C-alpha positions in Angstrom: -55.7 -24.0 17.0 -56.5 -21.0 18.9 -55.5 -20.7 22.5 -56.7 -18.6 25.7 -54.1 -16.4 27.2 -54.1 -18.4 30.2 -52.9 -21.5 28.2 -49.0 -22.3 27.2 -49.3 -22.7 23.3 -47.8 -25.5 21.3 -45.9 -23.8 19.0 -44.2 -26.7 16.8 -47.2 -28.1 14.8 -44.7 -30.4 12.8 -47.2 -33.3 14.7 -50.9 -32.3 15.5 -53.6 -34.8 15.3 -55.7 -34.0 12.6 -58.9 -34.9 15.1 -57.8 -32.3 17.3 -57.3 -29.3 15.0 -60.8 -28.4 14.3 -61.8 -28.5 18.2 -63.5 -25.3 19.3 -61.9 -23.3 21.9 -64.3 -21.1 23.4 -66.5 -22.2 26.1 -69.5 -21.6 24.1 -68.6 -23.3 20.9 -67.9 -26.6 22.9 -71.0 -26.5 24.6 -73.2 -26.0 21.4 -71.0 -28.8 19.9 -71.7 -31.1 23.4 -75.5 -30.5 23.0 -75.8 -31.4 19.5 -73.8 -34.8 19.8 -75.6 -37.9 20.5 -74.2 -39.6 24.0 -70.4 -41.1 23.3 -71.0 -43.2 26.2 -74.5 -44.8 27.0 -74.9 -46.8 30.0 -78.3 -48.2 29.9 -80.2 -50.4 33.2 -76.4 -51.5 33.7 -76.4 -53.7 36.9 -73.6 -56.1 37.9 -73.9 -58.4 40.7 -70.9 -60.5 42.2 -70.5 -63.6 44.0 -68.8 -63.1 47.4 -68.3 -65.7 50.2 -70.7 -68.0 48.7 -73.8 -65.1 48.6 -74.2 -62.8 45.8 -73.4 -59.1 45.7 -75.1 -56.5 44.2 -72.7 -53.8 43.3 -74.2 -51.6 40.9 -78.1 -51.6 40.0 -79.9 -50.3 37.0 -77.3 -47.5 36.2 -78.8 -45.0 33.8 -75.9 -42.4 32.3 -75.2 -40.8 29.3 -72.1 -38.7 28.4 -71.6 -36.8 25.6 -68.6 -36.5 23.3 -66.0 -33.7 24.7 -67.8 -33.6 28.2 -65.8 -33.7 31.2 -67.8 -35.7 34.0 -67.1 -36.5 37.4 -68.3 -39.2 39.7 -68.5 -39.1 43.5 -69.5 -41.5 46.0 -68.7 -43.0 49.5 -66.0 -46.3 49.6 -67.6 -49.3 47.9 -70.3 -47.7 45.6 -68.9 -49.2 42.2 -67.1 -45.8 41.2 -63.9 -47.7 40.1 -66.3 -50.9 38.7 -68.2 -48.4 36.5 -65.1 -47.3 34.8 -64.0 -51.1 34.4 -67.2 -51.8 32.8 -66.7 -48.6 30.2 -63.4 -49.8 29.4 -64.6 -53.3 28.6 -62.7 -54.9 31.3 -65.9 -56.4 32.7 -69.4 -57.2 31.5 -72.4 -56.2 33.3 -74.4 -58.9 35.1 -77.2 -57.3 32.7 -77.9 -53.5 30.7 -75.5 -52.7 28.0 -72.6 -50.5 27.8 -72.5 -48.5 24.4 -69.5 -46.4 23.0 -70.8 -44.3 19.7 -74.1 -46.7 19.8 -71.9 -49.7 19.7 -71.8 -52.4 22.6 -68.8 -53.0 24.5 -67.5 -56.3 24.6 -64.0 -55.8 25.7 -61.1 -53.3 25.8 -60.6 -51.1 22.8 -57.9 -48.4 21.8 -60.7 -45.6 21.7 -60.7 -46.2 25.6 -57.7 -45.5 28.0 -57.9 -46.2 31.9 -55.4 -44.3 34.0 -55.2 -45.9 37.3 -54.1 -44.3 40.6 -51.0 -46.6 40.4 -49.7 -45.3 37.5 -48.1 -48.7 36.0 -45.2 -46.5 34.4 -42.1 -48.7 33.8 -39.0 -47.7 35.8 -36.3 -49.1 33.3 -37.8 -46.9 30.5 -37.1 -43.1 30.0 -39.8 -40.4 30.2 -40.0 -40.8 25.9 -40.1 -44.3 26.1 -42.6 -44.8 28.0 -45.0 -42.5 26.2 -43.9 -44.2 22.9 -44.6 -47.7 24.5 -48.0 -48.0 23.6 -47.5 -46.5 20.0 -45.0 -49.4 19.6 -47.7 -52.0 20.2 -49.8 -50.3 17.6 -47.0 -50.4 14.8 -46.5 -46.9 14.5 -43.4 -46.1 12.2 -40.2 -44.8 14.2 -40.9 -41.5 12.6 -44.1 -40.8 13.4 -43.6 -42.0 17.0 -41.1 -39.5 17.4 -43.2 -36.6 16.3 -46.0 -38.0 18.5 -43.8 -38.3 21.6 -42.5 -35.2 20.9 -45.9 -33.5 20.8 -47.4 -34.9 24.0 -44.2 -34.2 25.8 -44.6 -30.5 24.8 -48.3 -30.8 25.9 -47.7 -32.0 29.4 -44.9 -29.4 29.5 -41.9 -32.5 29.9 -39.9 -31.8 27.4 -36.9 -31.4 29.0 -37.4 -34.5 30.6 -37.4 -36.8 27.7 -34.2 -38.8 28.6 -34.8 -39.1 32.6 -35.9 -42.2 34.3 -39.1 -42.4 36.2 -37.3 -42.6 39.9 -36.1 -39.1 38.7 -39.2 -37.4 38.8 -41.8 -36.0 41.4 -45.0 -37.5 41.9 -46.6 -34.7 39.8 -44.1 -35.3 36.7 -45.0 -39.2 37.0 -48.8 -38.0 36.7 -47.9 -36.0 33.6 -45.9 -39.0 32.0 -49.0 -41.4 32.3 -51.4 -38.5 30.7 -49.2 -38.0 27.9 -48.7 -42.1 27.4 -52.5 -42.2 27.4 -53.1 -39.4 25.3 -50.3 -40.3 22.9 -52.3 -43.3 21.6 -55.1 -40.6 21.0 -58.3 -42.4 22.6 -61.6 -40.8 22.3 -62.2 -41.4 26.0 -59.9 -41.1 28.7 -60.9 -42.9 32.0 -59.4 -41.8 35.3 -59.8 -43.5 38.5 -58.6 -40.9 41.4 -55.6 -40.2 39.7 -54.4 -37.1 42.0 -55.5 -38.8 45.3 -52.0 -39.4 46.5 -50.7 -36.0 45.6 -50.4 -33.1 47.9 -52.9 -30.3 47.7 -50.5 -27.9 45.7 -49.3 -30.4 43.2 -52.7 -31.6 42.7 -54.1 -28.1 42.2 -51.4 -27.4 39.2 -52.4 -30.9 37.5 -56.3 -29.4 37.8 -55.0 -26.3 35.7 -52.7 -28.9 33.3 -55.7 -31.3 32.9 -58.2 -28.4 32.1 -55.8 -27.2 29.4 -54.9 -30.7 27.9 -59.1 -31.3 28.0 -59.7 -28.4 26.2 -57.1 -28.4 23.8 -57.7 -32.3 22.7 -61.0 -32.4 23.5 -61.3 -35.9 24.3 -64.2 -37.1 26.7 -63.1 -37.5 30.1 -64.8 -39.6 32.9 -63.1 -39.3 36.1 -63.2 -40.6 39.7 -62.7 -39.1 42.9 -63.4 -39.0 46.8 -62.7 -35.3 46.3 -65.9 -32.8 45.8 -64.0 -29.9 45.4 -62.2 -31.6 43.0 -65.1 -32.9 41.0 -66.8 -29.1 41.1 -63.3 -27.9 39.7 -63.2 -30.0 37.0 -66.4 -31.4 36.0 -69.2 -30.1 33.5 -71.6 -32.3 35.4 -70.8 -34.4 38.5 -72.8 -37.6 39.1 -73.5 -38.6 42.6 -73.4 -42.6 43.4 -75.4 -44.5 46.2 -73.7 -46.6 48.4 -74.0 -50.0 47.7 -75.7 -51.1 45.6 -74.5 -48.1 43.5 -77.5 -46.1 41.8 -77.5 -42.6 40.4 -78.5 -40.5 43.2 -78.5 -37.3 41.4 -76.5 -35.6 39.0 -75.1 -32.0 39.2 -74.6 -29.5 36.1 -71.7 -27.4 37.3 -72.5 -24.2 35.4 -69.0 -22.2 35.9 -67.0 -20.4 33.2 -63.5 -21.9 32.6 -60.5 -21.6 33.6 -61.5 -22.2 36.9 -60.0 -22.3 40.6 -60.6 -24.6 43.2 -60.9 -22.1 45.6 -63.2 -19.6 43.9 -66.2 -19.2 46.1 -68.8 -20.6 43.3 -66.6 -23.9 43.0 -67.0 -24.3 47.1 -70.9 -23.4 46.6 -71.3 -26.2 44.4 -69.0 -28.9 46.2 -70.8 -28.0 49.2 -74.4 -28.8 47.5 -73.1 -31.9 46.1 -71.2 -33.1 49.7 -74.8 -32.4 51.1 -76.4 -34.5 49.0 -73.8 -37.6 49.1 -73.3 -37.3 53.0 -76.2 -39.6 53.4 -74.5 -42.1 51.4 -71.4 -41.5 53.3 -73.0 -42.2 56.4 -74.3 -45.6 55.4 -71.1 -46.7 54.3 -69.9 -46.2 57.9 -72.8 -47.6 59.5 -72.0 -50.8 57.6 -68.6 -50.8 58.4 -69.4 -50.4 61.9 -72.1 -53.5 61.8 -69.2 -55.8 60.0 -66.9 -54.8 62.9 -68.9 -55.9 65.6 
């Protein structure tokens, strides 16, 4: 695998997932491959209605969205617009009231090993070491001890935590815990990584460092990432596209293409301009959310 000068190379290739080795390293090659593919994820007229306090609540309304294989899609929207719910539908944790969720043109009827959802609450096991946490999902899949060891070693190197393999979760910083959760998710080799505001609780400096790490890992693995965030600058920094959802019921208001070369820096003027454009479109929906909250509180 060819790496750019900005990336830290993985020097030990005793274990390297075969489906990752052919992934093109240049932005242009990635873009061509993405454009040639059929959708990895397709949401077709997806509607979700809840029953709350004896009354129906329309959470998502006729969502139509396609995500190409290897794409990095960010989703932003005001609180309560259904961003997290959308991830749950793709993960198969919920079923839509109507419409279809497709993965590789196949309907989603429940969770699958091809999709991993990372919550803001990481769900790491404090009684296990870092290596044991990463290994957990591999044990559940029945992978041999030898292969588990190679996989764990590879993914800990990928997130730069090899020297902390025998540490426990309470001994790690917040950013390092995020890396453990990412390594655990990647170790099962999902096609689709669903991330629900994973960096929201981190300080700005740690978050910026993890943006760099996530972009590097995404480039090296070639997995499809759908990333929910409230931070429009973060969305512009990470995403190939940014989808804006309306306030409840959630609809796709607009999808922005972030046509900036990688690797990116969050403080770059072009990223700031893109984030401002997204925020200008989002501000109306935030105001609707605030107005609704004000009426309810009266």
